[in-house]
LUMGU-609572 format. One record per residue (C-alpha): x, y, z; chain; residue in three letters. Coordinates in nm, 3 decimals, always signed. Layout:
        xx        yy        zz   chain   res
         X         Y         Z       A   ala
...
***
This chain:
        xx        yy        zz   chain   res
    -0.009    -0.012    -0.011       A   met
    +0.155    +0.322    -0.111       A   asn
    +0.153    +0.645    +0.131       A   met
    -0.125    +0.800    -0.070       A   arg
    -0.355    +0.489    +0.030       A   asn
    -0.214    +0.492    +0.355       A   lys
    -0.324    +0.864    +0.422       A   ser
    -0.659    +0.805    +0.289       A   leu
    -0.742    +0.540    +0.519       A   phe
    -0.580    +0.729    +0.835       A   leu
    -0.825    +1.016    +0.699       A   phe
    -1.137    +0.792    +0.690       A   ile
    -1.043    +0.645    +0.998       A   gly
    -1.015    +1.013    +1.209       A   val
    -1.356    +1.096    +1.027       A   leu
    -1.535    +0.800    +1.133       A   met
    -1.428    +0.850    +1.499       A   ala
    -1.521    +1.233    +1.516       A   ile
    -1.870    +1.122    +1.360       A   ile
    -1.916    +0.860    +1.638       A   leu
    -1.761    +1.046    +1.937       A   ile
    -1.858    +1.428    +1.903       A   ile
    -2.232    +1.361    +1.924       A   pro
    -2.175    +1.130    +2.250       A   thr
    -1.976    +1.426    +2.399       A   ile
    -2.272    +1.669    +2.306       A   ile
    -2.580    +1.455    +2.401       A   val
    -2.469    +1.315    +2.731       A   val
    -2.458    +1.612    +2.953       A   pro
    -2.823    +1.738    +2.848       A   phe
    -2.943    +1.351    +2.872       A   thr
    -2.781    +1.321    +3.221       A   gly
    -2.969    +1.688    +3.301       A   ala
    -3.311    +1.547    +3.175       A   ser
    -3.296    +1.243    +3.391       A   lys
    -3.200    +1.446    +3.692       A   asp
    -3.486    +1.668    +3.629       A   gln
    -3.744    +1.380    +3.563       A   ser
    -3.623    +1.221    +3.877       A   glu
    -3.646    +1.552    +4.121       A   lys
    -3.825    +1.827    +3.940       A   pro
    -3.752    +2.199    +4.044       A   asn
    -4.018    +2.406    +4.145       A   glu
    -4.062    +2.746    +3.973       A   pro
    -3.855    +3.031    +4.114       A   lys
    -4.144    +3.198    +4.210       A   ser
    -4.299    +2.924    +4.375       A   lys
    -3.972    +2.894    +4.582       A   gln
    -3.974    +3.256    +4.667       A   gln
    -4.346    +3.265    +4.753       A   glu
    -4.266    +2.949    +5.003       A   ile
    -4.013    +3.215    +5.200       A   asn
    -4.256    +3.504    +5.174       A   leu
    -4.511    +3.250    +5.370       A   leu
    -4.218    +3.189    +5.616       A   glu
    -4.143    +3.520    +5.672       A   ala
    -4.505    +3.640    +5.768       A   ser
    -4.592    +3.597    +6.120       A   glu
    -4.939    +3.775    +6.069       A   val
    -5.206    +3.779    +5.779       A   asn
    -5.393    +4.056    +5.620       A   val
    -5.742    +4.062    +5.596       A   ser
    -5.809    +4.206    +5.236       A   val
    -6.192    +4.265    +5.137       A   met
    -6.209    +4.240    +4.779       A   arg
    -6.437    +4.476    +4.615       A   ser
    -6.525    +4.285    +4.301       A   gln
    -6.643    +3.968    +4.488       A   lys
    -6.739    +4.113    +4.842       A   asp
    -6.532    +3.856    +5.000       A   thr
    -6.239    +3.867    +5.219       A   val
    -5.910    +3.693    +5.139       A   glu
    -5.645    +3.632    +5.447       A   asp
    -5.307    +3.691    +5.290       A   val
    -4.998    +3.631    +5.456       A   pro
    -4.817    +3.975    +5.520       A   leu
    -4.518    +3.930    +5.308       A   glu
    -4.682    +3.797    +5.047       A   val
    -4.967    +4.046    +5.066       A   tyr
    -4.649    +4.320    +5.022       A   val
    -4.541    +4.146    +4.720       A   ser
    -4.878    +4.150    +4.557       A   arg
    -4.953    +4.537    +4.627       A   val
    -4.598    +4.611    +4.500       A   val
    -4.698    +4.417    +4.165       A   ala
    -5.040    +4.601    +4.139       A   ser
    -4.892    +4.965    +4.234       A   glu
    -4.545    +4.961    +4.066       A   met
    -4.415    +4.863    +3.734       A   pro
    -4.244    +4.542    +3.750       A   ala
    -3.985    +4.663    +3.512       A   asp
    -3.851    +4.925    +3.750       A   phe
    -3.528    +4.916    +3.896       A   glu
    -3.485    +4.673    +4.196       A   leu
    -3.379    +4.936    +4.461       A   glu
    -3.701    +5.102    +4.339       A   ala
    -3.919    +4.799    +4.402       A   leu
    -3.743    +4.753    +4.723       A   lys
    -3.852    +5.125    +4.846       A   ala
    -4.188    +5.071    +4.740       A   gln
    -4.174    +4.730    +4.943       A   ala
    -4.110    +4.903    +5.233       A   leu
    -4.393    +5.185    +5.183       A   ala
    -4.615    +4.910    +5.132       A   ala
    -4.509    +4.722    +5.424       A   arg
    -4.523    +4.994    +5.679       A   thr
    -4.850    +5.144    +5.515       A   tyr
    -5.043    +4.791    +5.625       A   ile
    -4.839    +4.746    +5.961       A   val
    -4.951    +5.095    +6.051       A   gln
    -5.306    +5.048    +5.911       A   tyr
    -5.351    +4.740    +6.107       A   leu
    -5.216    +4.879    +6.433       A   ser
    -5.491    +5.166    +6.420       A   his
    -5.790    +4.979    +6.263       A   glu
    -5.877    +4.738    +6.539       A   asp
    -5.899    +4.430    +6.309       A   gly
    -6.074    +4.635    +6.007       A   ala
    -6.049    +4.486    +5.666       A   asn
    -5.843    +4.658    +5.424       A   val
    -5.977    +4.733    +5.059       A   thr
    -5.807    +4.646    +4.738       A   asp
    -5.840    +4.979    +4.577       A   thr
    -5.667    +5.300    +4.589       A   val
    -5.878    +5.371    +4.911       A   gln
    -5.602    +5.182    +5.100       A   his
    -5.351    +5.004    +4.845       A   gln
    -5.437    +4.836    +4.548       A   val
    -5.393    +4.442    +4.566       A   tyr
    -5.422    +4.184    +4.305       A   lys
    -5.405    +3.828    +4.387       A   asn
    -5.197    +3.553    +4.202       A   asp
    -5.451    +3.457    +3.956       A   glu
    -5.536    +3.810    +3.834       A   glu
    -5.183    +3.906    +3.793       A   leu
    -5.135    +3.604    +3.588       A   arg
    -5.413    +3.703    +3.365       A   lys
    -5.278    +4.079    +3.338       A   ile
    -4.905    +3.964    +3.277       A   trp
    -4.966    +3.643    +3.072       A   glu
    -4.595    +3.498    +2.972       A   ser
    -4.422    +3.794    +3.155       A   asp
    -4.564    +3.667    +3.495       A   tyr
    -4.270    +3.457    +3.598       A   glu
    -3.982    +3.736    +3.556       A   trp
    -4.218    +4.002    +3.693       A   lys
    -4.308    +3.809    +3.976       A   met
    -3.977    +3.660    +4.049       A   asp
    -3.801    +4.049    +4.023       A   lys
    -4.112    +4.182    +4.290       A   ile
    -4.039    +3.890    +4.511       A   glu
    -3.681    +3.917    +4.538       A   gln
    -3.715    +4.299    +4.614       A   ala
    -3.984    +4.182    +4.908       A   val
    -3.771    +3.891    +5.021       A   lys
    -3.459    +4.123    +5.073       A   glu
    -3.646    +4.393    +5.270       A   thr
    -3.857    +4.126    +5.446       A   ala
    -3.966    +4.265    +5.817       A   gly
    -3.841    +4.595    +5.733       A   glu
    -4.089    +4.932    +5.822       A   ile
    -4.004    +5.294    +5.805       A   leu
    -4.068    +5.436    +6.150       A   thr
    -4.077    +5.812    +6.315       A   tyr
    -4.045    +5.829    +6.692       A   asn
    -4.029    +5.442    +6.701       A   asn
    -4.385    +5.446    +6.533       A   gln
    -4.470    +5.313    +6.181       A   pro
    -4.531    +5.641    +5.946       A   ile
    -4.807    +5.712    +5.704       A   thr
    -4.607    +5.586    +5.403       A   ala
    -4.792    +5.806    +5.160       A   ala
    -4.667    +5.751    +4.803       A   phe
    -4.787    +5.846    +4.439       A   phe
    -4.692    +5.826    +4.066       A   ser
    -4.515    +6.133    +3.956       A   thr
    -4.444    +6.480    +4.097       A   ser
    -4.393    +6.810    +3.925       A   asn
    -4.038    +6.813    +4.039       A   gly
    -4.129    +6.842    +4.403       A   phe
    -4.333    +6.670    +4.645       A   thr
    -4.611    +6.824    +4.865       A   glu
    -4.606    +6.909    +5.241       A   asn
    -4.884    +6.681    +5.376       A   ser
    -5.110    +6.999    +5.530       A   glu
    -5.105    +7.159    +5.162       A   asp
    -5.324    +6.871    +5.052       A   tyr
    -5.446    +6.689    +5.347       A   trp
    -5.562    +6.862    +5.692       A   pro
    -5.263    +6.795    +5.911       A   asn
    -4.924    +6.868    +5.916       A   glu
    -4.682    +6.534    +5.938       A   ile
    -4.327    +6.607    +6.017       A   pro
    -4.180    +6.344    +5.780       A   tyr
    -4.378    +6.429    +5.494       A   leu
    -4.221    +6.761    +5.402       A   arg
    -4.199    +6.874    +5.014       A   ser
    -3.859    +6.773    +4.889       A   val
    -3.694    +6.796    +4.524       A   glu
    -3.790    +6.510    +4.269       A   ser
    -3.602    +6.602    +3.962       A   pro
    -3.619    +6.274    +3.814       A   trp
    -3.977    +6.282    +3.730       A   asp
    -3.955    +6.469    +3.444       A   lys
    -3.877    +6.128    +3.261       A   gln
    -4.212    +5.977    +3.359       A   ser
    -4.472    +5.943    +3.073       A   pro
    -4.725    +6.108    +3.341       A   lys
    -4.515    +6.433    +3.397       A   tyr
    -4.703    +6.623    +3.141       A   asn
    -5.115    +6.596    +3.071       A   his
    -5.382    +6.800    +2.897       A   gln
    -5.762    +6.767    +2.967       A   gln
    -6.027    +6.959    +2.769       A   val
    -6.365    +7.053    +2.906       A   phe
    -6.629    +7.239    +2.735       A   thr
    -6.790    +7.541    +2.943       A   thr
    -7.104    +7.361    +3.006       A   glu
    -6.908    +7.078    +3.172       A   gln
    -6.676    +7.277    +3.371       A   leu
    -6.966    +7.483    +3.500       A   glu
    -7.182    +7.155    +3.575       A   gln
    -6.869    +6.995    +3.724       A   ala
    -6.771    +7.290    +3.976       A   leu
    -7.123    +7.384    +4.049       A   gly
    -7.113    +7.756    +3.889       A   leu
    -7.198    +7.987    +3.634       A   gln
    -6.940    +8.181    +3.401       A   leu
    -6.987    +8.497    +3.314       A   ser
    -6.827    +8.610    +2.965       A   glu
    -6.708    +8.954    +3.103       A   asn
    -6.539    +8.784    +3.405       A   ala
    -6.179    +8.634    +3.389       A   pro
    -6.225    +8.251    +3.408       A   leu
    -5.952    +8.237    +3.669       A   leu
    -5.830    +8.480    +3.937       A   ser
    -5.683    +8.511    +4.315       A   asn
    -5.457    +8.193    +4.245       A   met
    -5.238    +8.083    +4.507       A   lys
    -4.953    +7.837    +4.519       A   lys
    -4.795    +7.590    +4.753       A   thr
    -4.429    +7.562    +4.818       A   glu
    -4.415    +7.308    +4.578       A   ser
    -4.569    +7.526    +4.287       A   asn
    -4.914    +7.349    +4.316       A   arg
    -5.252    +7.527    +4.313       A   val
    -5.379    +7.582    +4.712       A   ser
    -5.650    +7.802    +4.599       A   glu
    -5.805    +7.959    +4.314       A   val
    -6.119    +8.158    +4.237       A   thr
    -6.309    +8.008    +3.879       A   ile
    -6.578    +8.241    +3.796       A   gly
    -6.757    +8.382    +4.135       A   asn
    -6.670    +8.060    +4.349       A   lys
    -6.344    +8.016    +4.547       A   thr
    -6.215    +7.638    +4.545       A   phe
    -5.883    +7.467    +4.689       A   thr
    -5.665    +7.308    +4.460       A   gly
    -5.772    +6.929    +4.544       A   arg
    -6.140    +7.043    +4.519       A   glu
    -6.052    +7.143    +4.161       A   ile
    -5.859    +6.836    +4.110       A   arg
    -6.121    +6.552    +4.254       A   glu
    -6.406    +6.763    +4.052       A   ser
    -6.225    +6.743    +3.728       A   leu
    -6.031    +6.435    +3.773       A   gln
    -5.734    +6.627    +3.699       A   leu
    -5.411    +6.419    +3.726       A   gln
    -5.237    +6.663    +3.988       A   ser
    -5.317    +7.019    +4.143       A   thr
    -5.023    +7.169    +3.939       A   asp
    -5.226    +7.308    +3.667       A   phe
    -5.256    +7.609    +3.446       A   ser
    -5.568    +7.673    +3.253       A   val
    -5.625    +7.820    +2.858       A   glu
    -5.972    +7.917    +2.749       A   gln
    -6.038    +7.884    +2.354       A   lys
    -6.383    +7.978    +2.263       A   asn
    -6.630    +7.749    +2.433       A   asp
    -6.335    +7.505    +2.575       A   his
    -6.124    +7.520    +2.899       A   val
    -5.795    +7.320    +2.889       A   ile
    -5.628    +7.206    +3.191       A   phe
    -5.235    +7.149    +3.144       A   thr
    -5.105    +6.931    +3.470       A   thr
    -4.781    +6.854    +3.585       A   lys
    -4.713    +6.523    +3.786       A   gly
    -4.968    +6.259    +3.871       A   tyr
    -5.116    +6.186    +4.220       A   gly
    -5.159    +6.402    +4.541       A   his
    -4.773    +6.449    +4.578       A   gly
    -4.733    +6.363    +4.911       A   ile
    -4.463    +6.110    +4.997       A   gly
    -4.219    +5.864    +4.795       A   met
    -4.288    +5.975    +4.396       A   ser
    -4.258    +5.626    +4.236       A   gln
    -4.094    +5.771    +3.890       A   tyr
    -3.868    +5.975    +4.142       A   gly
    -3.746    +5.636    +4.341       A   ala
    -3.689    +5.498    +3.969       A   asn
    -3.460    +5.780    +3.882       A   gly
    -3.286    +5.754    +4.208       A   met
    -3.211    +5.410    +4.155       A   ala
    -3.110    +5.431    +3.789       A   gln
    -2.849    +5.678    +3.963       A   glu
    -2.721    +5.388    +4.164       A   gly
    -2.875    +5.502    +4.501       A   lys
    -3.014    +5.226    +4.734       A   ser
    -3.348    +5.150    +4.841       A   tyr
    -3.265    +5.312    +5.201       A   glu
    -3.131    +5.644    +5.053       A   glu
    -3.460    +5.655    +4.841       A   ile
    -3.703    +5.614    +5.137       A   val
    -3.480    +5.857    +5.351       A   lys
    -3.479    +6.111    +5.087       A   his
    -3.890    +6.116    +5.072       A   tyr
    -3.957    +6.042    +5.409       A   tyr
    -3.787    +6.295    +5.643       A   asn
    -3.614    +6.190    +5.966       A   gly
    -3.752    +5.829    +5.962       A   ile
    -3.555    +5.520    +6.056       A   asp
    -3.580    +5.184    +5.913       A   ile
    -3.712    +4.921    +6.174       A   ala
    -3.797    +4.566    +6.205       A   lys
    -4.178    +4.486    +6.224       A   val
    -4.118    +4.217    +6.452       A   asn
    -4.139    +4.503    +6.740       A   asp
    -4.490    +4.579    +6.644       A   his
    -4.620    +4.211    +6.621       A   leu
    -4.731    +4.188    +6.962       A   pro
    -4.949    +4.481    +6.875       A   lys
    -5.085    +4.355    +6.588       A   leu
    -5.149    +4.021    +6.727       A   ala
    -5.367    +4.168    +6.995       A   ser
    -5.587    +4.318    +6.766       A   lys
***
């Protein structure tokens, strides 16, 4: 056999070895993994985290389901995770979700401490709550990654609440500011020391920062219970709060608070300007919500700049501490 034939046989032999061996190398690891999974299936990550949240919960929250007129008893940390899922976009930064978890947990702990066992609603009257089944329908194929992320935020802050003078605070929050948050007494009746106006420049990135609503003159008169005069200015005597929101304004011949105007016309905020065009009135607003406490889009903006959830909550709630809910559990258990 000449050298050319020997080389040909050698080449064929090597080729046959490659054909037989390489598929085995590729297939075996995956075959082995499949076997391990079939013998001991892994639970979905979100299910594992839910178990941890159940273990971390020492009290239940009784939630009045407004659409069904029934009450769900939900473990505290599971409740917090579902509130965060219902109140803040899951694609927000993890540190912003953690800040929201503290606000939600603090809100319900304070509520349970003062309401003598009353059920909390699942609406904006208290905190929006949707259960697992509802969230699956809303998120569909995005459910797993969204809930995994939210439950990570809740798990990593489990048991933490915000306190002032060793008491759970009123952890107010809202969507988007006009660049500043509002002093509590400028929208609510009482002055609360930790709910002070602070800068929140990050909110300008919010899709809800600017908004316009148009009303006919007739709609405006009906909503506000007045009659406009053609010879009188539409607005007069406007007064502003420290955060540049409307505190008081005269429309026609009646004087209203900014809150009354917002709620009567369902405006997005009390920072509004008005323009009249023929028989239409255009309200342009900045921000979305009452403006008190933590801005959600502001929190996300801070997180995008690398701020921690501790820094976020201490920016929006003046002079507060982060404490453990365990210190308040005896009070809750006795209710």
